[in-house]
C-alpha positions, 0 to 999 in steps of 0.5 A: 550075066550082069543085071543093072538098072539104075535109071530114075524112071525104073525107080519111079515105076517101082514107087508107083507100082500097084499095092494089091494084086489085079482082080483078073490075073493072067497066065505068065510065060517065062519062055525066053525071059533071060533073052529079053532086055533088063528093063523089060525083064523087071517090068515083066516080073513086076507084072507077074507079082501083081497078076497073081503069079508072085511065086513064079516071079519070086523064084526068078528074082531069087535066081537073079539075086544069086547070080549077082551075088556070085558075080560080085558081092552081097552089097552090089547095087544091082541087088536093090531092084530084085530084092525090092521086087521079092519084097513085093511078092511077099507083100502080095502073099501077106507075109509082111515080116519077110517083105520087111526083111527084103526091103531092109536089105534093099534099102541098106544096099541103096544107101551104101551104093548111092548115099544116105539121102539119095532119092533112089532109095525112096521106092524101098522106104515107102514100101517099108512104110506100107508094110509097117502099116499092114502089121499095125506098127504105125510108129515105125511107119511114121519113121519111114514116112518122115525119113522119106520126106527128109530125103526129098527135102534134101534133094530139091529146092524149097519150092520145087513142084517135085516136093508136092507128092511127098508132101501130100503123102506125109500129110495124108499119113498124119491125117490118118493117124490124127496128127492134124497139126503136122498135117496142116503144116505140110499142106500149108507148105504145099500151098506155098509151093503151088503159089510159087509155081503159079498153080494155086488156081489149078486143079492140082491144088485141090488136093492141098486145099482139101487137106487143109480143110480136113485138118481143121475139121479133124481138130474140131470133130475127132473121130472118137468120142471125147467129153468136150470136142472144144478141148480135143488136142491130138498129138502134135508134130512128131519129135524131129519134125517140129513146126519150126522145121515146117516153115514156122507154121503158126498153130491155130485151133478150131479155125473155121474161116481157114477151112471155109476159105479152102473149100470156097477156093476148091469151088472157084477152081472147079468152076473156072477150070471145069465149067462143063462138069457141073456135077463135080462142082456141085459135089464141092458145094455140098462139101462146103455146105456140110462144113457149115452144117458141122460147125453149127451154121445151119442157115448157110448150110441149108441155103447151099443145100437148096442151091444144089437141089435146084442145080441138080434138077436143072441138069436132069439129076434126081435131086428129090431122090438124092436128098430123100433121106438124111445123110450122116456126115459126122459121128464120133465112134464110141469106145468098145467095152473093156474086155475081162482078163484073158483067163476069164474071156469067153468067145469073141461075140458080136454085139449091136445097138439100134437107135431111133430118132428124128433128124431136124433141119439143123442136122442134129437129132431129137427124140433119141431112144434105144429100140434094140440092144444085144447084150442089153445095157452093155453099150447103150449108154456109150452109143447114145452119148456119141449119137448126141454129137452126130451131124446129118445132112438134112432131108430136103423136100422140094429144096427145103430142109425138113424134119425126118422122123423115125430114122435108125442107126445100128452100131455093131461092136465086138466084145468078150462075154465073161466066162464063169468065175469062182464065187470068191472073185465076184467082189473083184469084178469091177477092178478086173476090167470085165465088160460090165453093163453101162449106166442106163442113163443117156 
C-alpha cells in the first residue's frame, strides 16, 4: 500500500494544527480506516490526536511508517507526514524528547526529498520550535524559528504578503524572549509589506502596529526589575540575523512618538473599518491612554480615560464599575531570593509579601507600607522596590481621575529555607548563596 501526500494544503493543515487536546474528546472509530482516501485518513488520525486518543492514532501511524519502510526505504518522502503526526501524539502526551526525535527525522527526510529550503518542511520546523519551548530550550527554539524564517524568505519575493505570518511569528518569539530590537525590525518590515500591498489601513495591519508599539514599550519598561530603566538594553538581534539583514533597520531607543503613532493608527483603522464596533475602538483608545500613562504623560492619559468613560456610558456600558478600581498596567517583577546550596536546602516553600498603598491620578503610588510578609524580611525590600516603579490606570469617579486609597498587592514567590547547618559553617553563610533576609529599608 502506498501512502503519498505532498500537496501544499496538507502541509498547511499540519502547520495550523491545534497545539493542545480538545476539552471534550470524542470516541474514535477505526473501522474501515484503510479503505478511506489518504487525505481523509491523515485528517482523521490528526483529529484523533487532538481529541484525547493519541495512543490509538500513534499505533496506526507507526503501522503506516512500517509499511512505507518495507515498500520503499527509511528516507522515503511518504514518511514525512506520519512521522510528524507521531511527534504530535508525543507532544499531546507531554513526551517532548520523543516528539523531537520524530520531528527531527521527519525534517531530515523532507530536506533530503524536497531541498534544504523547500517550504514544505515548515510544518516540522515550527513543531520543533514549539517542542523546544516546552522543555525550556529557548536557544534551540530560536534557531528553529530563525531557520523557518530563512526558508520562507527564500521562497517568496521581498514584499509578498505570504511573508506576514512568518514575520509575525518570529517577531512574537523575539518579544517573548525580550529581544525587542530584532522584533521591531521584523514588525517594521511587515509594515512595509502591508504598505506595498495596500493593506496598511486594513485590520490585518493591527497586529503589526501593535507589535511595533510593544517593542518600544518593552524597551522602556522591562518585565523584571532593573536599577535604571533608562539604561535597559536587552539582547540585540541574534548572530546570523543582523539588522542589516532586516532591511537596514535603524535602531532607536525609547522612541515614544513611534509607538504612539502605531497606537493612533490602530484607532484610525478600527474607526474606519469597524465603525459599529465601538467597544473594540474604545479598547484601542484605552491602550493608547495606558501608553501615555506609562510614559509619564498623565494629563493626556486622563483626557483619554475620561473620553472612554463618557463613550462607555453612551453605549450603555457600566463605566462607573469598569473604572471603580485602579488597574495595574506595569510592574517589573522582583528577582526571587538566591537559594542556599543544594546540600543545605530544605523543602521548597511558598512565600508572600502584601503591600498597601494609595494610587494617585498619575498612576503612581504613595504611602507604601508592608502589611504582611512570610517569611519576614526575606523579600520585603525587593517587592517594595519594584512596586515603586509600578504604573496603574487610575480610578475614575464620574469620569475624573481621583486618588484610590488603601489598595493592596500581594507578591507570591518560591524559596528554599536553609536546613540546619554545622556551627562552623555560620561565618560562610553570606558567600554560600543562602536565602538571607533583605535590608529593611525601602
